C-alpha positions as CSV (number, residue, x, y, z in Angstrom):
1,X,125.8,194.7,222.1
2,X,123.5,191.7,222.6
3,X,120.1,192.1,224.3
4,X,119.8,188.5,225.6
5,X,121.5,186.3,228.1
6,X,122.7,182.7,227.6
7,X,120.4,180.0,229.0
8,X,121.7,176.9,230.8
9,X,119.6,174.0,231.8
10,X,120.9,171.3,234.1
11,X,119.0,167.9,234.2
12,X,120.4,165.6,236.9
13,X,120.2,162.0,236.0
14,X,119.9,159.4,238.8
15,X,121.8,156.2,238.3
16,X,119.5,153.1,238.1
17,X,119.4,149.7,236.7
18,X,117.7,149.5,233.3
19,X,116.7,146.1,231.9
20,X,117.9,145.7,228.3
21,X,116.9,143.4,225.5
22,X,118.7,142.9,222.2
23,X,116.8,142.2,218.9
24,X,118.3,141.6,215.5
25,X,117.0,143.1,212.3
26,X,118.5,142.1,209.0
27,X,120.3,145.0,207.4
28,X,118.6,146.6,204.4
29,X,115.5,144.4,204.9
30,X,111.9,145.6,204.7
31,X,111.7,145.1,208.5
32,X,114.6,147.4,209.0
33,X,113.1,150.1,206.8
34,X,109.7,149.9,208.6
35,X,111.4,150.0,212.0
36,X,113.3,153.1,211.2
37,X,110.3,154.9,209.6
38,X,108.1,154.1,212.7
39,X,110.9,155.1,215.1
40,X,111.3,158.5,213.3
41,X,107.6,159.1,213.5
42,X,107.5,158.2,217.2
43,X,110.5,160.4,218.1
44,X,109.1,163.3,216.0
45,X,105.7,163.1,217.8
46,X,107.1,163.5,221.3
47,X,106.5,166.9,222.8
48,X,109.8,168.3,224.1
49,X,108.7,171.9,224.5
50,X,107.9,171.8,228.2
51,X,110.9,169.9,229.7
52,X,111.5,172.2,232.6
53,X,112.6,169.7,235.1
54,X,113.5,166.0,235.6
55,X,109.9,165.1,236.5
56,X,108.6,166.4,233.2
57,X,111.2,164.2,231.4
58,X,109.6,161.0,232.7
59,X,106.6,161.0,230.3
60,X,108.5,161.6,227.1
61,X,111.0,158.8,228.0
62,X,108.1,156.4,228.8
63,X,106.4,157.3,225.6
64,X,109.6,156.6,223.6
65,X,110.1,153.3,225.5
66,X,106.6,152.1,224.8
67,X,106.9,153.2,221.1
68,X,110.1,151.2,220.7
69,X,108.6,148.1,222.3
70,X,105.5,148.4,220.0
71,X,107.5,148.9,216.9
């Protein structure tokens, strides 16, 4: 017999318009390698341990957005 209960988290996502941009990076280029390395660092540094509701999701999403623009 197990002594724990399954945990379910529901995060409602509101539909909204998001402006998009497309950029091209040459495959296997130094620029591509640098972009991927920096993106991995940025994603890894985001604290996701306290995402208890939709409001708390806003900061990590904004952090990731700013990081991608910077990279």
